[in-house]
C-alpha positions, 0 to 999 in steps of 0.5 A: 691066812690061807687062800683059796678059789672056790669053783661051782663049775667050771675053771680056766687058767692062763697065763706065762710057765713063769716063777710065779712064786718066791719069797726074799730073802733078806727084808725090804724097806719101805722106799726100796727098790731091790728085792733079794729073792730065793731062787734067780726067777725067769722075769723078765724088765718090764714084767708087773710082779705082785707084792703081797704081805705075810699079812690076811689085809689086802690093802698091803699089796701091790703091783711093781715094774721090774727095773732089772734083773741079775740072779736073784736081785731084781732093781723095782721101778722106783714108783709103785701101780698100785694098790691092790684092795 
């Protein structure tokens, strides 16, 4: 489903100018740690990324740390940090 941020006043967002949105080219099964993406992200080792599902269930969202990157192939650390939601 679509999500939105509604602001009644002023909103300021700060962050780095890195790849913020990408999609998987290949499906990932539970326990796998390799992501093949539709682009080469400009992330670095030890960066944290949020992985969300296509459902509206926020408990399916995870935060992972990047172990290594080669082109569009991202290797995650074996244990995710936590579920959101």
